[in-house]
N, C-alpha and C positions, 0 to 999 in steps of 0.2 A: 504493499499500500504506500503510495506516494503522497506528497503534500496536497495535490489537487483532489485526492480522495478523502481528505480529512474534512469533515463537516461539522464536528462538535468536539467538545472537550475530551470525551472518551476516545475518539479516534486519535487525537494528538497524544493522549496518555499512552495508548497502546503502542504507537509508533516510537515514542520516546523510550519506552521500556525495552523495545527491541534494540535501540541504538546505544543506550547508556549502560555502562557497567552497573551491576546491581546496587553497590553501595551508594552511587551517585543518584540513581533513580530513587532509591529509598530515602535518601536525604531530602529530595524534593517532595516525595509522595507521603512521607510518613508524618505521624503526630506523636504526642506524649502518651505515656502509659498504655491504656487499652484503646486509645484513639477514639474514644466515645464522643468527645467534643468535635474532633475532625469530622466524623460522620454526621453529627447533629447540625453542623454549620449548613450543609446543603439540605438536609431533611427539614430544617426549620421553615424553608420556604414552601414546603409542600402542605403545611397546615393552613395555608392562606390561599384563597381562591380570587381570581380576578372576575369582576363583573363588568362586562363590556357595555357600552352604549353604541347605537348604530345610527346611520343617516346623519352624520355630523359634518360631512364635507371635509374630508382628510386627504385631499389630493397631494398636498405638500405637508411635510412634517418637520418641525424645527426641534432638533435634538440638543441644542446648545443650553448650557447652564453657566451660572457664575458661582465660583467657589473661592472663598477667601480672596476676593477682589480680582480674580482672574477669570476670564471667559474661556470656557472649554467648548469645543465643537460637538462633543458627545459627553454623556454623563458618567462615563466609565474612565478611570485612570489606571496607570500601571503602578502598583504599589512598590515601594523599594524592597528589593530582595538581595540577599547576599550571595557572594561567590559565583556570579553568573559566568565567569570565564570557564568554570568547570563544565558547564552545560553546553557551551558553544564558544568557539574561539573569538567571536566578535562580541560576546557578552553584552554589557551595558550599551555599547555602541549600537548594537542591533535594536535593543529595546527603545533607546532614546530616539533613534531615527524613525522607528515604526510609530511611536507615540506622536512625534512631530508631524508625520505624514497624516495622522488622523486628528491633528489639532487638539491633543489632550495632554494632561499633565503626566509626568513620570517622575518617580523618586529614585534618588541615588542613595545607596546604603553606606553607612560607615564601613561596612565590610564589603563594599563594592570593589570591583577589580579594574575600573577605569576611573580616572580622576574626575571630580566634579567640575573642575575648571575646563577640562577638555569638552565635556558634554555641554557646559554652559556656552562655550564659544561656538559650538557647532549648531546649536538649536535654539530658536527663539521661543519655542513652546514652553509653558510654565514648568519649572523644575523645583522639586522639593529635595531637601537633604535630610535623610533619616539619621538620627543622632542618638548615641548612647551616653549616659551620664557616668563620668569616671570619678574615681576617688580623688584624682588630682584635679582640683578646681582650676588651676592655671591651664591645664591641658584642655578642659572644657572651653575656657574662654578663647584660647588660641585656635581651636578648631571652629568655633563659631565665627571668630574674626575672619578666618580664611574663607568661610562660606559667604560672609558679608562682602568680602573683596571680590569674590567670584560672581556676585550679583545673583545669588540664589533667590528664588521668589518666596519660598516657604520653608521655615525650620520645622521639622517634624520630630519631636522627641518621643522615643519609644519608652513607655513607662511600665510595661508588663514583663520586662526581661531583666530584672535585677539579679537573677540567677538563671542558668540554663534549664530548659525543660528536660524531663526524663524521656528522651527519644530512644526507645529500646531497639528500634531497627538499626540505628547507628551504632549502638553498643554491641549488637550481635555481629556487624560486619567490621567494626573497628574503624568506621569512617571518622576521619578527623583531618584538620589542616594544621601542620603538615600530615601527609598520609601515614597512618600507623595501623595498617589493615590486619585483621585476623587472617588465618589461612583460608577460611571460607571466603573472606572479602577479596583476598588476592586472587583466588581462583576465578571469581566473577569478573575481575578486571582482565584476566588472561583470556576469558571467553569473548571479550570485545576488543580485539586488537585494532580495529579501525579507529575506535575512540582514542586509544593510546597514541597511535601514529599521528592523528590530528592534533592531539594535545601537545605532543613533543615537537611538532614541526611548526608551531605558531608561537607568537609572543609569550614570554614566560608569565607564569602566574604571579600577580602582585596585588597588594592591598593599598593602593596609593593614598587613601584617606588616613591610613594608620601607619604607613611604612617608616615614618620617623619615630614611631613609638613601639611597634611590634615587629620584630625581626622574623618574618616567616621563612626567609631564605636559609637562615642558619638553624631553623627549628627550635629557637630558644623559647618561643612562647606559642603555644597552640591556640586555636580558637576557643577551645574549652577553658584553658587557663585565662584567656582574655576576659571571659565572662566571670570567672571566679576570683581573679586577682585584681583586675583593673576596673571593673564596674563597681559602683557603690550601692550596696543594699540599704544604706542609711539615707538615700535620696528622699527628701521630704518636700512638701508643698512650698516651704520657704525657699528651698534651693531653686525650684523651678520658677518661682516668682521672680527671682533675681536674673534668671536666664531670659525670661520673657522681656524684662525691663532692658537687659543688655542688647538683645536682638532688635527690639524696637521696630517690629514689622509683623508680617503674618506668621503666627506661631501656633502650631497644632500639636495636641497630645494624642499619640497613637496607643491605643490599649485601654481606653476608658470603657467601663462596663456598668457602672452604677450611677444613679441619679445624683447621689451626694457628690461623687467625684466630678461629674459633669458641672455641677453648680460651682464647685471650687475652681474649675478651669475658667469659668466665666469670671469669677471674682478676682483671679490673678491677672486677667487681661489677655487670655488666649483668644484667638480669632476662630479657631477650629478644633474639633475633636473627632477622632475616628474610633467608633465602636469596634472593637476587635479583640479576639482572643488568640491573636498571633497564628491564625490558621490551624488552631487546635494543637499547637506545638509547645505550649507552655503548661498551663493548668488544666489537666484533663478533668472532666466533670463540670467545667465552666459553662455558663449559659452561652448560647449562640447570640451573636451580636444582633441579629434580626429580631430575636425574641425580646431584646431590651430596647429596640429602637423607638417604639411608640411612646413609652413612658419618659424616655430621655428627651425626645423632641417636644413633648408636652411641657416638660420642665424648663428647658433652656433653648428650644428651637428658634425663639424669636430674638435671642441675644447672641447666638454663636452658630457657626455653620457646623452641622452634624453630618458626618460621613460614616460609611460602614464598609467593612470587608469581611471576607470569610465564606468560603463554600459557594461563591457565585460562579455558575457554569452556564447560565442561560440569560438571554435578554429579558425573559419574564421575571427572573429573579430580580433584575435591576428595576423593572417597573414596579414590583411590589415594594421594594425599599423606597424608591422615590415617592410612591403613593402614600407611604407612611410618614414621609417628611425628610428623608435623607436628601442632602444637596447633590451628592455624587457617590459612586460606588467604586471601590478599589478591587483589583484582581491581582493574583500572584501566580498560583500554579496554572491559572488559565493561560497565561502567556509564557510561563517557564517551559512547559512541555513543548509548545510550538518553537520556542527558541532552540531547544535541544534538537528538535527535528530538522530545522531548516534556517536557523539564524533569523535575520531581519525579515526575510520572506515569510517565514513561519509566524512571527509576531504579527506582521501585517495581515496575513490570512486570518489569524484568530480575531484580531480587532475588527477586521472587515465583516467577519461572520457575526460578531456581537453587534456591530452597528446595524447590520441588515436585520437581525433578530429584533432589536429594539424598535427600529423603524416600522417593521411589519406588525409587531405587537401593538404599537401605538395606533396604527391605522385600524387594526381590529378592535382596539379599545374605544375608538372614536375620539381620540385626542390628537390634536395637531401641534401641541407644544407640551413641554415637560410641565409647565405651569398648570396645565389643565388636569394633571394627575392629582387625585386626592383619595382620602380614605373612603369616599363614597364608591370608589372602584373596587373595594376589597370586602371580603367576608372571611372571617376566621371560623374554622370548623369547631 
């Protein structure tokens, strides 16, 4: 099966599984503990039904939205994800170019493999920088200053990852950066020699957002130790308030799940929050973001832009979230599997399919603009 035969998330997932070594596929695909939250993220949308209206004159449909002061041509953005160079040699370059071609926001991770400066120079589409909070406060300030100087649009602080989740698939294969594979993991790499040849014949793996602080080349600090030694579990609302003040621009918290925390985000001056359980990769048994969306929008939606990610595989999932009051919807695995399959062309194919699904569903719902979506369009079982 080739790229042109991929029509949905599961097609891309199957093809990526065929092409990637098992440990790398499982790193993308897996979640924490029993992966209950990972499964719930997508299942949560199934408890909600769309109620269409007809005969509304929907020859043209406007999919644009405004999020944190930036206009996007479609209500879906590419969430920041780590280590993209492992999945395809173009990594973030492919994702940034694909997002730009569809006029939407993309995020660059602190654990990204292309520098935020390079991507900012190449693309005028809105760019977010996903950031972790370090024990070293001076390091936090210097990394934020670097993003300011690069003219990044949105600072996106991840608040649900003060320690790494228990991702048992990775433990079984020994997946880590630098690689420290178990015998079973090494065997799975040996079964996919094409990936290894591609990996070794292209630009070397780097973490340019962190390379002054984490020496991956010498293997002195692994990703796992980065989380346990460099990130600060003592991070508090007072710490984040200082960061918001220092950034003095669009500032978003990624990983908010409770009404109380959403209200605090408003109080300290954040302009956006992303309801997220980190794709089911952190706290297993956590609620799905979609299940929390309505009450958080009711509490703060008139004062802060509320976004959502997790388990979004279909355009109808996006419509349900927008109808409940989300301003935009983030995707991660949805574009990572296509990235692994075909680089930029894969991500563009996935975003194109998503845009077509949303536009088709909007017409079938009787809505010609995102603003016309409302809770009147929904029923919960």
